[in-house]
C-alpha positions as CSV (number, residue, x, y, z in Angstrom):
1,M,-15.1,-47.7,19.0
2,N,-11.0,-45.5,19.8
3,Q,-12.4,-42.1,20.4
4,K,-9.6,-40.8,18.0
5,I,-10.5,-42.9,15.5
6,L,-14.2,-41.6,15.9
7,V,-12.6,-37.8,15.8
8,L,-10.5,-38.6,12.6
9,I,-13.8,-40.0,10.7
10,L,-16.1,-36.8,12.2
11,M,-13.1,-34.4,10.4
12,L,-13.3,-36.6,7.7
13,A,-17.0,-36.5,7.0
14,V,-16.9,-32.3,7.4
15,S,-14.4,-31.9,5.3
16,I,-15.8,-33.9,2.6
17,G,-19.2,-32.1,3.1
18,L,-17.6,-28.6,2.8
19,H,-15.5,-29.7,-0.5
20,A,-18.9,-31.0,-1.8
21,Q,-20.9,-27.4,-1.2
22,E,-17.8,-25.9,-3.6
23,K,-19.3,-25.4,-6.7
24,T,-17.3,-24.0,-10.2
25,I,-17.8,-21.5,-13.2
26,N,-15.8,-21.3,-16.0
27,K,-15.9,-18.3,-18.5
28,S,-14.1,-17.3,-21.6
29,F,-14.5,-14.0,-23.1
30,K,-12.7,-12.8,-26.1
31,G,-12.1,-8.8,-27.2
32,V,-11.8,-7.8,-23.3
33,T,-9.6,-4.6,-22.7
34,E,-11.5,-3.7,-19.7
35,I,-13.2,-5.6,-16.6
36,D,-15.4,-4.1,-13.9
37,L,-15.7,-6.4,-10.9
38,N,-17.8,-6.0,-7.9
39,T,-18.4,-8.5,-5.3
40,A,-19.7,-8.8,-1.8
41,S,-17.3,-10.2,-0.1
42,G,-15.7,-12.3,-2.6
43,D,-11.8,-12.3,-2.9
44,C,-10.1,-11.7,-6.6
45,Q,-6.9,-13.5,-7.8
46,I,-5.5,-12.1,-11.4
47,V,-2.7,-14.2,-13.0
48,K,-1.3,-13.2,-16.6
49,G,-2.9,-15.5,-19.2
50,G,-3.6,-15.2,-22.8
51,S,-5.3,-13.2,-25.4
52,S,-8.7,-13.7,-23.6
53,V,-9.9,-13.4,-20.6
54,E,-10.7,-17.0,-18.9
55,V,-12.8,-16.6,-15.3
56,T,-12.8,-19.3,-12.5
57,L,-15.4,-18.8,-9.8
58,V,-15.5,-21.1,-7.0
59,Y,-18.5,-20.7,-4.7
60,T,-20.4,-22.4,-1.4
61,Y,-23.1,-20.1,-1.1
62,D,-26.8,-21.6,-2.2
63,D,-27.6,-21.4,-6.0
64,D,-30.9,-19.8,-5.1
65,E,-30.1,-17.0,-3.2
66,F,-26.7,-16.4,-5.1
67,E,-26.3,-15.8,-8.9
68,P,-22.8,-14.8,-10.9
69,V,-23.6,-12.3,-13.7
70,F,-21.4,-11.8,-16.3
71,A,-22.2,-9.2,-19.5
72,Q,-19.5,-7.7,-22.2
73,D,-20.5,-4.6,-23.8
74,G,-17.6,-4.4,-26.4
75,N,-14.8,-4.6,-25.3
76,T,-16.0,-4.6,-21.5
77,L,-17.0,-7.0,-19.6
78,S,-18.9,-6.8,-16.6
79,I,-19.2,-9.6,-13.6
80,K,-20.6,-8.9,-10.5
81,E,-22.4,-10.9,-7.5
82,K,-26.2,-11.2,-7.4
83,F,-27.9,-11.9,-4.0
84,Q,-31.6,-12.6,-3.0
85,S,-32.9,-10.2,-0.2
86,G,-31.6,-11.2,3.3
87,S,-28.5,-12.8,4.9
88,H,-26.7,-15.3,3.3
89,S,-23.9,-17.8,4.1
90,G,-21.0,-19.0,2.0
91,S,-18.0,-17.6,-0.1
92,S,-17.0,-16.8,-3.5
93,K,-13.5,-16.5,-5.0
94,W,-12.7,-15.4,-8.5
95,K,-9.6,-16.1,-10.7
96,L,-8.9,-14.5,-13.7
97,L,-6.7,-15.1,-16.2
98,V,-5.8,-11.8,-18.6
99,P,-3.6,-10.4,-21.0
100,D,-1.0,-7.5,-20.1
101,N,-2.0,-3.9,-19.9
102,I,-5.7,-4.6,-19.3
103,K,-7.8,-2.5,-16.8
104,L,-9.6,-3.4,-14.4
105,K,-11.9,-2.6,-11.4
106,F,-12.6,-4.3,-8.7
107,N,-14.9,-3.2,-5.6
108,T,-15.4,-5.0,-2.8
109,G,-17.2,-5.0,0.6
110,S,-14.7,-7.2,1.9
111,G,-12.6,-9.7,-0.2
112,D,-9.2,-9.4,-0.9
113,F,-7.4,-8.9,-4.2
114,S,-4.1,-10.3,-5.2
115,A,-2.2,-10.1,-9.0
116,K,1.1,-11.3,-9.8
117,S,3.3,-11.4,-12.7
118,I,1.3,-9.3,-15.3
119,A,1.5,-5.5,-16.6
120,I,-2.0,-4.0,-15.7
121,E,-4.2,-1.0,-15.0
122,V,-6.1,-1.6,-11.7
123,K,-8.3,0.4,-9.4
124,T,-9.5,-1.3,-6.3
125,N,-12.3,-0.3,-3.5
126,S,-12.8,-2.1,-0.4
127,G,-14.5,-1.6,2.6
128,S,-12.5,-4.1,4.6
129,G,-9.5,-6.2,2.3
130,D,-6.3,-7.0,1.8
131,V,-4.3,-5.9,-1.4
132,N,-1.2,-7.9,-2.8
133,L,0.8,-7.3,-5.8
134,D,4.0,-9.6,-6.8
135,N,6.1,-8.3,-10.0
136,V,3.2,-6.5,-10.9
137,S,3.8,-2.9,-13.3
138,G,1.4,-0.3,-14.1
139,K,-1.0,1.8,-12.6
140,V,-2.3,0.7,-9.5
141,K,-4.9,2.9,-7.1
142,V,-5.8,1.0,-3.8
143,N,-8.6,2.7,-1.6
144,T,-9.5,0.6,1.6
145,G,-11.2,1.6,4.9
146,S,-9.5,-1.0,6.7
147,G,-6.7,-3.6,4.9
148,E,-3.2,-4.6,4.4
149,T,-1.1,-3.8,1.5
150,D,1.6,-5.9,0.4
151,V,4.0,-4.8,-2.8
152,E,6.9,-6.3,-4.2
153,G,8.4,-6.1,-7.2
154,F,6.4,-3.2,-8.6
155,D,7.2,-1.1,-11.5
156,G,5.4,1.9,-11.9
157,E,2.4,4.1,-10.4
158,L,1.3,3.3,-7.2
159,K,-1.3,5.2,-4.9
160,V,-2.7,3.8,-1.8
161,N,-4.9,5.5,0.8
162,T,-6.3,3.7,4.1
163,G,-8.4,4.2,6.6
164,S,-6.2,1.9,9.0
165,G,-4.2,-0.5,8.0
166,D,0.0,-1.2,7.2
167,V,1.6,-0.8,3.7
168,D,4.7,-2.9,3.2
169,L,6.7,-1.7,0.1
170,S,10.2,-3.4,-1.2
171,S,12.1,-4.1,-4.1
172,S,10.4,-1.3,-6.0
173,K,10.6,1.3,-8.6
174,G,8.1,4.5,-9.7
175,V,5.7,6.6,-8.1
176,F,4.7,6.1,-4.5
177,K,1.6,8.0,-3.0
178,I,0.7,6.7,0.1
179,N,-1.6,8.0,2.8
180,L,-2.9,6.0,6.3
181,G,-5.2,7.2,8.4
182,S,-3.8,4.7,11.3
183,G,-1.0,2.1,10.4
184,D,2.8,2.1,9.5
185,I,4.7,2.2,6.5
186,E,7.4,-0.5,6.1
187,A,9.8,0.6,2.9
188,S,12.9,-1.2,1.7
189,K,15.0,-1.2,-1.3
190,L,12.6,1.2,-3.3
191,T,13.3,3.6,-6.1
192,G,11.9,6.7,-7.1
193,E,9.7,9.6,-6.6
194,F,7.8,10.0,-2.7
195,S,5.0,10.8,-1.1
196,M,4.1,8.9,2.6
197,N,2.0,10.5,5.0
198,V,0.5,8.7,8.2
199,G,-2.3,9.9,10.3
200,S,-0.9,7.9,13.3
201,G,2.0,5.4,12.8
202,D,5.2,5.3,11.9
203,I,7.2,5.5,8.5
204,D,10.3,3.0,8.3
205,G,12.3,4.0,5.1
206,S,15.8,2.0,4.5
207,D,17.5,1.8,1.3
208,L,16.3,4.7,-0.5
209,R,17.0,6.3,-4.1
210,L,15.1,9.7,-4.4
211,T,14.5,10.5,-8.1
212,A,12.3,13.8,-7.5
213,A,11.7,15.8,-4.8
214,S,10.1,13.7,-1.7
215,S,8.1,13.8,1.6
216,F,7.6,11.4,4.7
217,N,5.3,12.9,6.9
218,S,3.6,11.2,10.3
219,G,1.0,12.8,12.5
220,S,2.2,10.9,15.7
221,G,4.9,8.6,15.4
222,D,8.6,7.9,14.0
223,A,9.5,9.2,10.5
224,R,13.1,7.5,9.3
225,V,14.5,7.5,5.8
226,I,17.6,5.7,5.4
227,L,19.2,6.5,1.7
228,R,20.6,4.3,-0.3
229,S,22.3,6.7,-2.9
230,E,23.5,10.0,-2.7
231,L,20.9,13.0,-2.2
232,K,20.2,14.7,-5.3
233,N,16.2,16.0,-5.3
234,D,14.6,17.6,-2.2
235,I,13.4,15.7,0.9
236,S,11.4,16.7,4.0
237,I,10.5,14.5,6.5
238,A,8.5,15.5,9.5
239,S,6.2,13.8,12.7
240,G,3.9,16.0,14.5
241,S,4.8,13.8,18.2
242,G,7.5,11.3,17.0
243,N,10.9,11.3,15.8
244,A,11.9,12.3,12.2
245,T,15.4,11.4,11.2
246,L,17.3,11.1,7.9
247,D,20.4,9.1,7.9
248,F,22.6,9.5,5.4
249,N,24.2,6.2,5.5
250,G,28.1,7.5,5.0
251,L,26.9,9.0,1.1
252,G,28.3,12.7,2.2
253,I,26.0,15.4,3.7
254,K,25.1,18.0,1.0
255,G,22.2,20.8,0.7
256,D,20.7,23.7,2.1
257,I,19.2,22.1,5.4
258,T,16.6,23.4,7.5
259,M,15.9,21.4,11.4
260,K,13.1,22.4,13.5
261,A,11.8,21.3,16.9
262,N,9.4,22.6,19.6
263,K,11.7,24.3,21.8
264,K,9.9,22.7,25.1
265,H,9.2,19.3,23.8
266,G,11.9,18.9,21.2
267,D,15.2,18.6,20.2
268,I,17.5,19.0,17.0
269,S,20.2,16.6,16.5
270,A,22.9,16.7,13.5
271,P,26.5,15.6,13.3
272,F,27.8,19.6,11.6
273,E,27.8,23.2,12.9
274,F,24.8,25.2,12.2
275,D,24.9,28.5,10.5
276,S,22.1,30.2,12.3
277,V,19.6,29.4,15.3
278,T,16.3,31.6,15.3
279,E,12.5,31.1,17.3
280,E,9.3,31.2,15.4
281,E,6.4,32.0,17.6
282,Q,3.6,29.8,16.2
283,G,0.7,30.3,18.7
284,N,1.1,29.4,22.1
285,Q,4.6,27.2,20.8
286,T,7.8,28.6,20.4
287,I,9.4,27.2,17.4
288,V,13.5,26.4,17.0
289,K,15.1,26.7,13.4
290,K,18.6,25.4,12.8
291,T,19.5,25.7,9.4
292,A,23.3,25.3,7.3
293,K,24.7,25.1,4.1
294,I,26.6,22.2,3.3
295,G,28.6,21.9,-0.1
296,N,28.0,23.3,-3.3
297,S,24.6,21.5,-3.6
298,D,21.0,23.7,-3.8
299,I,18.9,20.9,-2.7
300,K,16.5,21.7,-0.4
301,I,16.8,19.1,3.5
302,K,13.9,19.7,5.7
303,V,13.9,17.6,9.1
304,S,11.0,18.9,12.0
305,T,9.2,17.2,14.6
306,G,6.8,19.0,16.9
307,S,7.5,17.0,20.1
308,G,10.0,14.4,19.4
309,R,14.1,14.7,18.1
310,A,14.6,16.0,14.5
311,T,18.1,14.3,14.1
312,I,20.4,14.0,10.7
313,E,22.8,11.0,10.9
314,K,26.1,10.9,8.3
């Protein structure tokens, strides 16, 4: 037999075998306003549905070692994956069609979470798993040891705490509180209040409009913000060992400005003259502090670095 034909036959046989192992469970629940879903490594996909909650589970675990457990108590639906002791081979994927404004808790060891085109309140906890939000509104809190967070078209309050993983935010508005141990933050076309902190990584904010006092801080990495509209709220940008940059994007510089840098290892750059230049002793370091009052605005603008360049661009 031709070797290529044999390979194709074997691949087809394997594919058929894999699909034959997939099993599906469908459940429907009425009167549910809160869901508590716990998985070992199963993914969770949330999609807007009707008034009832429709649950579809596709899994490949052996039935003698895996059992999905469903329990409804009043308006609360609890779902969990129950395993027999020992090691297990297989996978599980949960798809939930839910109404708007439902409350969801998702706890997983290493499963991914996604939600699309829905108003919802979500709390996710994951050892390692990615989160994807597409046109979601509401309150979302993400906690993960290591995982990526990708958000587009969001409207509401978003809190992300990650040990190690990148966060990508675009075309969204609301309150954004992002804390990363290590990872990069990419933020573009956002409107709102920002608190972004990275222990080790870069913060790249472009096309941002601030509606409240905001801060952007990196321990070891660059922190850069490009404004989309005239600055009307306080802003602080800081880096411990990287560059800190505020780009006014041609909108005009106004405010009460303070810029700092390590005298020996840092630098300060701005397109205007400073009113005062002083030095401060902090431990065994000398910090250069430059200030300027531009225009009649009392907005506080702070840009600082330890061993990089603190820059304001017009």
